[in-house]
C-alpha positions as CSV (number, residue, x, y, z in Angstrom):
1,M,52.2,-17.4,-1.7
2,T,54.0,-14.5,-3.2
3,G,52.4,-11.7,-5.1
4,L,49.1,-11.5,-3.2
5,I,47.7,-8.0,-3.5
6,E,46.9,-8.0,0.2
7,P,46.9,-10.5,3.1
8,L,44.1,-13.0,2.8
9,P,41.6,-13.3,5.6
10,A,42.7,-15.2,8.6
11,G,42.9,-19.0,8.3
12,P,44.6,-21.4,5.9
13,L,43.4,-21.9,2.4
14,P,42.2,-25.4,1.4
15,A,45.1,-27.4,-0.2
16,G,45.5,-26.9,-3.9
17,V,43.3,-23.9,-4.3
18,G,43.5,-22.5,-7.8
19,A,41.8,-19.1,-7.4
20,V,40.5,-17.0,-4.5
21,L,37.8,-14.4,-4.6
22,V,38.1,-12.0,-1.8
23,V,34.7,-10.3,-1.1
24,D,34.9,-7.0,0.8
25,T,31.8,-7.0,2.9
26,G,32.7,-3.6,4.3
27,A,32.6,-2.2,0.8
28,I,29.2,-3.9,0.2
29,I,27.8,-2.3,3.3
30,A,29.2,1.1,2.3
31,N,27.6,0.8,-1.1
32,W,24.3,-0.1,0.4
33,N,24.5,2.9,2.7
34,L,25.3,5.1,-0.3
35,L,22.3,3.8,-2.2
36,R,20.1,4.4,0.9
37,A,21.3,8.0,0.9
38,R,20.3,8.3,-2.7
39,H,16.9,6.8,-2.0
40,P,15.5,8.8,0.9
41,G,12.1,7.9,2.3
42,G,12.2,4.4,1.0
43,A,14.1,1.2,2.0
44,V,16.8,-0.4,-0.2
45,A,16.7,-4.2,-0.6
46,G,19.6,-6.4,-1.3
47,V,19.3,-8.5,-4.5
48,V,21.3,-11.6,-3.8
49,K,20.1,-13.8,-6.7
50,A,22.7,-15.8,-8.7
51,N,24.7,-16.4,-5.6
52,A,24.8,-12.7,-4.9
53,Y,26.0,-11.9,-8.4
54,G,28.7,-14.6,-8.1
55,L,30.2,-13.3,-4.9
56,G,28.5,-15.7,-2.5
57,A,25.0,-15.2,-1.1
58,T,26.0,-16.8,2.3
59,I,28.7,-14.2,2.6
60,V,26.7,-11.2,1.4
61,A,23.2,-11.7,2.9
62,P,24.2,-12.0,6.5
63,A,26.6,-9.0,6.1
64,L,23.8,-6.8,4.8
65,H,21.4,-8.2,7.4
66,G,23.9,-7.3,10.1
67,A,24.0,-3.7,8.8
68,G,20.2,-3.4,9.0
69,C,18.9,-4.6,5.6
70,R,15.5,-6.2,6.0
71,H,14.5,-6.9,2.4
72,F,16.1,-9.4,0.1
73,F,15.4,-10.7,-3.4
74,T,16.4,-13.9,-5.1
75,A,15.4,-15.3,-8.5
76,H,14.6,-18.9,-7.4
77,L,13.0,-20.5,-4.3
78,T,16.1,-22.7,-3.8
79,E,18.2,-19.5,-3.5
80,A,15.8,-18.1,-0.9
81,L,15.9,-21.3,1.1
82,A,19.7,-21.2,1.2
83,I,19.7,-17.9,3.1
84,R,16.5,-18.1,5.1
85,A,18.2,-19.0,8.4
86,L,20.9,-16.3,7.8
87,V,18.5,-13.4,7.6
88,P,16.0,-14.0,10.4
89,G,12.9,-11.8,10.3
90,A,13.8,-10.4,6.9
91,M,11.5,-10.5,3.8
92,I,13.0,-12.8,1.1
93,A,11.1,-12.3,-2.2
94,V,11.4,-14.7,-5.2
95,L,11.4,-12.7,-8.4
96,N,10.7,-15.7,-10.7
97,G,7.3,-16.1,-9.1
98,L,5.3,-19.0,-7.8
99,S,4.9,-22.5,-9.2
100,P,1.7,-24.1,-7.7
101,D,3.6,-27.2,-6.4
102,A,5.9,-25.0,-4.3
103,A,3.2,-22.9,-2.5
104,S,3.5,-25.0,0.7
105,V,7.3,-24.5,0.8
106,F,7.0,-20.8,0.3
107,A,4.5,-20.6,3.2
108,A,6.4,-23.0,5.5
109,Y,9.7,-21.0,5.3
110,D,8.2,-17.5,5.2
111,I,9.4,-16.9,1.6
112,T,7.4,-14.2,-0.3
113,P,6.6,-14.9,-3.9
114,V,6.5,-12.1,-6.5
115,L,3.2,-12.9,-8.3
116,G,3.3,-12.1,-12.0
117,S,0.2,-13.7,-13.4
118,L,-3.4,-14.3,-12.5
119,S,-2.8,-18.0,-12.2
120,E,-0.1,-17.4,-9.6
121,I,-2.4,-15.1,-7.7
122,A,-5.1,-17.8,-7.8
123,A,-2.6,-20.4,-6.5
124,W,-1.3,-18.3,-3.7
125,G,-4.9,-17.3,-2.7
126,A,-5.8,-21.0,-2.6
127,A,-2.8,-21.7,-0.4
128,A,-3.9,-18.9,2.0
129,R,-7.4,-20.4,2.2
130,Q,-6.1,-23.9,2.9
131,L,-3.9,-22.6,5.7
132,G,-6.6,-20.3,7.1
133,R,-4.4,-17.2,7.2
134,K,-3.2,-14.4,5.0
135,L,0.0,-14.9,3.0
136,P,2.5,-12.2,2.0
137,A,3.2,-11.5,-1.6
138,L,4.5,-8.9,-4.1
139,L,2.6,-8.1,-7.2
140,H,4.6,-7.6,-10.4
141,I,3.2,-5.3,-13.1
142,D,4.8,-5.4,-16.6
143,T,5.3,-1.9,-17.8
144,G,7.5,-2.6,-20.8
145,M,10.0,-5.4,-20.1
146,A,7.7,-8.0,-21.6
147,R,9.2,-10.8,-19.5
148,L,7.3,-11.4,-16.2
149,G,4.4,-9.6,-14.6
150,L,0.8,-8.9,-15.3
151,D,0.2,-7.5,-18.8
152,A,-2.4,-4.8,-19.5
153,A,-5.2,-7.4,-20.0
154,E,-4.5,-9.2,-16.8
155,L,-4.2,-5.9,-14.9
156,A,-7.6,-4.8,-16.2
157,R,-9.1,-8.1,-15.1
158,L,-7.6,-7.9,-11.6
159,A,-8.7,-4.2,-11.3
160,G,-12.2,-5.3,-12.1
161,A,-12.1,-8.2,-9.6
162,P,-10.0,-7.1,-6.6
163,E,-11.5,-10.0,-4.7
164,L,-9.0,-12.2,-6.5
165,L,-6.5,-10.8,-4.0
166,A,-8.5,-12.2,-1.0
167,G,-6.2,-13.9,1.4
168,I,-3.1,-12.2,0.1
169,D,-1.2,-9.7,2.2
170,L,0.1,-7.4,-0.6
171,R,3.4,-6.1,0.7
172,F,4.5,-4.2,-2.4
173,V,3.5,-3.7,-6.0
174,M,6.6,-3.6,-8.3
175,T,7.7,-3.2,-11.8
176,H,11.1,-3.5,-13.5
177,L,12.8,-0.7,-15.5
178,V,14.0,-1.5,-19.0
179,A,16.5,1.3,-19.6
180,S,17.5,2.7,-16.3
181,E,21.2,2.7,-17.3
182,R,20.3,5.3,-20.0
183,P,18.9,8.3,-18.1
184,E,18.0,10.1,-21.4
185,D,15.8,7.2,-22.6
186,P,12.1,8.2,-22.7
187,L,11.2,4.6,-21.7
188,N,12.1,5.5,-18.1
189,A,9.4,8.2,-17.8
190,L,6.9,6.1,-19.8
191,Q,7.3,3.2,-17.4
192,R,7.0,5.4,-14.4
193,A,3.8,6.8,-15.7
194,R,2.4,3.4,-16.6
195,F,3.3,2.1,-13.1
196,A,1.5,5.0,-11.4
197,T,-1.6,4.3,-13.6
198,A,-1.4,0.6,-12.7
199,C,-1.1,1.2,-9.0
200,A,-4.1,3.6,-9.1
201,M,-6.2,0.7,-10.4
202,L,-5.3,-1.6,-7.6
203,P,-5.8,-1.7,-3.8
204,A,-3.5,0.7,-2.0
205,A,-0.1,-0.9,-1.3
206,P,3.6,0.2,-1.0
207,R,5.5,0.5,-4.3
208,S,8.8,-0.8,-5.5
209,L,10.2,0.9,-8.7
210,A,13.9,1.5,-8.9
211,N,16.7,-1.0,-9.5
212,S,20.3,-0.1,-9.0
213,S,20.5,2.4,-11.9
214,G,17.0,3.6,-11.3
215,I,18.1,4.9,-7.9
216,F,20.2,7.5,-9.8
217,L,17.4,8.6,-12.1
218,G,16.1,11.3,-9.7
219,A,13.4,12.0,-7.1
220,E,10.6,10.8,-9.4
221,F,11.9,7.3,-9.2
222,I,11.9,7.1,-5.4
223,S,9.4,4.6,-4.0
224,D,8.8,2.6,-0.8
225,L,11.4,0.0,-1.8
226,A,14.3,0.1,-4.2
227,R,16.0,-3.2,-5.3
228,A,19.7,-2.8,-5.4
229,G,21.7,-5.5,-7.2
230,A,24.8,-4.8,-9.3
231,A,25.7,-1.5,-7.6
232,L,26.0,-3.3,-4.3
233,Y,28.8,-5.4,-5.8
234,G,30.7,-2.4,-7.2
235,I,29.4,-2.4,-10.8
236,N,28.9,1.1,-12.1
237,P,25.1,2.0,-12.1
238,M,25.9,5.0,-14.4
239,P,27.9,3.7,-17.3
240,G,29.9,6.4,-19.0
241,E,30.3,8.4,-15.7
242,K,32.6,8.0,-12.8
243,N,31.6,5.0,-10.7
244,P,30.3,6.1,-7.3
245,M,30.4,2.6,-5.9
246,R,33.3,1.1,-4.0
247,P,35.0,-2.0,-5.5
248,V,34.0,-5.2,-3.8
249,A,35.5,-8.2,-5.6
250,R,39.2,-9.2,-6.0
251,L,39.9,-12.4,-7.9
252,Q,43.4,-13.8,-7.7
253,A,44.7,-16.9,-9.5
254,R,47.6,-19.1,-8.5
255,V,50.6,-19.6,-10.8
256,I,51.1,-23.4,-10.8
257,Q,54.1,-23.5,-13.2
258,V,56.5,-21.1,-15.0
259,R,58.5,-22.3,-18.0
260,E,61.0,-20.8,-20.4
261,I,60.3,-21.2,-24.1
262,A,62.3,-20.3,-27.2
263,A,61.5,-17.5,-29.7
264,H,58.7,-18.6,-32.1
265,A,57.5,-21.3,-29.8
266,P,53.7,-21.7,-29.6
267,V,51.6,-21.5,-26.4
268,G,48.3,-23.2,-25.9
269,Y,45.7,-24.8,-28.1
270,D,45.9,-24.3,-31.9
271,A,49.2,-22.4,-31.4
272,T,47.3,-19.1,-31.7
273,W,50.2,-17.2,-30.0
274,R,53.9,-17.6,-30.6
275,A,56.7,-16.0,-28.7
276,A,58.4,-13.1,-30.5
277,R,61.5,-13.6,-28.2
278,P,62.7,-16.1,-25.6
279,S,60.0,-15.9,-23.0
280,R,58.8,-17.0,-19.6
281,I,55.2,-18.3,-19.5
282,A,53.2,-18.6,-16.3
283,T,50.3,-21.0,-16.2
284,V,47.5,-20.2,-13.7
285,A,44.8,-22.4,-12.4
286,L,41.9,-20.6,-13.9
287,G,39.9,-21.3,-17.0
288,Y,36.5,-21.2,-18.6
289,A,35.3,-24.0,-16.3
290,D,35.7,-21.4,-13.6
291,G,33.9,-18.8,-15.6
292,W,36.9,-17.0,-17.0
293,P,35.8,-16.0,-20.4
294,F,37.1,-17.9,-23.4
295,R,36.7,-14.7,-25.4
296,L,39.6,-13.2,-23.5
297,S,41.9,-15.6,-25.4
298,G,45.0,-13.7,-26.6
299,Q,44.0,-10.3,-25.1
300,G,43.8,-8.6,-21.8
301,A,46.1,-8.9,-18.8
302,A,46.4,-9.7,-15.2
303,I,48.1,-7.5,-12.5
304,F,51.2,-8.3,-10.5
305,D,52.6,-5.8,-8.1
306,G,50.6,-3.0,-9.8
307,A,51.9,-3.9,-13.3
308,P,50.0,-5.5,-16.2
309,V,50.9,-9.1,-17.2
310,P,49.6,-9.9,-20.7
311,L,47.4,-12.9,-21.3
312,V,48.7,-15.0,-24.2
313,G,47.3,-18.0,-26.1
314,R,43.8,-19.4,-25.5
315,V,41.9,-19.6,-22.3
316,S,41.4,-23.3,-21.8
317,M,39.1,-25.2,-19.5
318,D,41.2,-25.2,-16.4
319,L,44.2,-23.0,-17.3
320,T,45.2,-19.6,-18.6
321,T,48.7,-18.5,-19.7
322,Y,50.5,-15.2,-19.2
323,D,53.7,-13.8,-20.6
324,V,55.8,-13.0,-17.5
325,T,59.1,-12.4,-19.3
326,D,59.3,-8.9,-17.9
327,H,58.3,-10.0,-14.4
328,P,61.1,-12.0,-12.9
329,A,59.5,-12.0,-9.5
330,I,56.6,-14.1,-10.7
331,Q,57.3,-17.8,-9.9
332,A,55.3,-20.9,-9.2
333,E,52.9,-20.1,-6.2
334,S,52.8,-16.4,-7.1
335,W,49.3,-15.0,-7.4
336,L,48.0,-12.8,-10.2
337,E,45.1,-10.4,-9.8
338,V,42.6,-10.9,-12.6
339,I,39.7,-8.9,-11.2
340,G,40.1,-6.0,-8.7
341,P,40.5,-2.3,-8.4
342,N,43.0,-2.2,-11.3
343,L,40.8,-4.5,-13.4
344,P,37.1,-3.9,-12.7
345,P,34.5,-6.1,-14.1
346,E,33.5,-3.4,-16.6
347,R,36.9,-3.6,-18.2
348,I,37.0,-7.4,-18.4
349,A,33.5,-7.3,-19.9
350,E,34.5,-4.8,-22.6
351,Q,37.4,-7.0,-23.6
352,A,35.2,-10.1,-23.6
353,G,32.3,-8.4,-25.5
354,T,29.8,-9.0,-22.7
355,T,28.3,-7.4,-19.6
356,P,30.0,-7.0,-16.2
357,Y,27.0,-8.9,-14.8
358,E,28.1,-12.0,-16.7
359,I,31.7,-11.7,-15.6
360,L,30.7,-11.9,-11.9
361,T,27.8,-14.3,-12.1
362,S,29.8,-16.8,-14.2
363,L,32.5,-17.2,-11.5
364,G,32.4,-20.9,-10.7
365,A,32.2,-23.1,-7.6
366,R,35.9,-24.1,-7.7
367,I,36.8,-20.6,-6.8
368,V,37.2,-20.2,-3.1
369,R,35.2,-17.2,-1.7
370,L,36.5,-15.5,1.4
371,A,35.0,-12.5,3.2
372,R,37.0,-9.5,4.3
373,A,35.3,-7.0,6.4
374,A,37.5,-3.9,6.0
């Protein structure tokens, strides 16, 4: 397997693997510790929704738990159940809230719902009464995102009837920042003020305010619990400035064939690229079915031995082609780096006209994920 950027973790790869995502759990833990240092006085949770932003929740969650993380967030109940046994004793909170038919499952597996409506509060309170014990929950207040959470009218109703929270062990009250990646945006201060007002209307409880970028907004945004997601995985929480986070993900794709073509010969669907000279074309086992963006067709590059290798033609479902004419060392069974320190998710996202979050979370199940604890 020539051309690997670094040795893969111990153990053979499954036969016929097309792409390998090496996840540096040591870098994830270092990033978590950096975020904790930036958020003194309050814990930092690990957000592991969307399969830990595409990197593998069953890799990331136990690594963070082993380092001392005791608070985790997922989007769905199914995601929480998948890691429950891997993080014993930790809080796992489900951001998308509570559906009434799932209350018994939440309670049975010690999963904490993030309650974002009066109907969810009522359903969780009813479950507590039925079980004869208090049940833990977070309460989500909408301060400007206009997605989930109690709006102003529901907040006022709850403030006037705090007995609606009977049976609920309120672990945290939280909100979600809209514009934390833009420190100069007045929405940040406005949401902080709205959140303080909302919390003053409710029974006293710990607060959760900052997301990854919010941790870098300053001391006013420190709370009892920050919720770190993208920054854990190496995505820059301060776009436009130097990234303080360590890179975490390295995606390498296997070359399955190299062929020589004549000048002017086309490559790929619809012949969108033609060789300007006699060329060598490497086909790698990675395509849009694996989450590699179709919008990269005809642009961008991979890395081999530190040098760029241009992507040519269209990204297809299972395959992508690269011009390796100037790279004679690249042969079948070589590996090209398509995400890594030389090609961070932010750069791929810029080329594809999207967000780095989408680049990572779109990485598909056919990609083998391996942990490396450096």
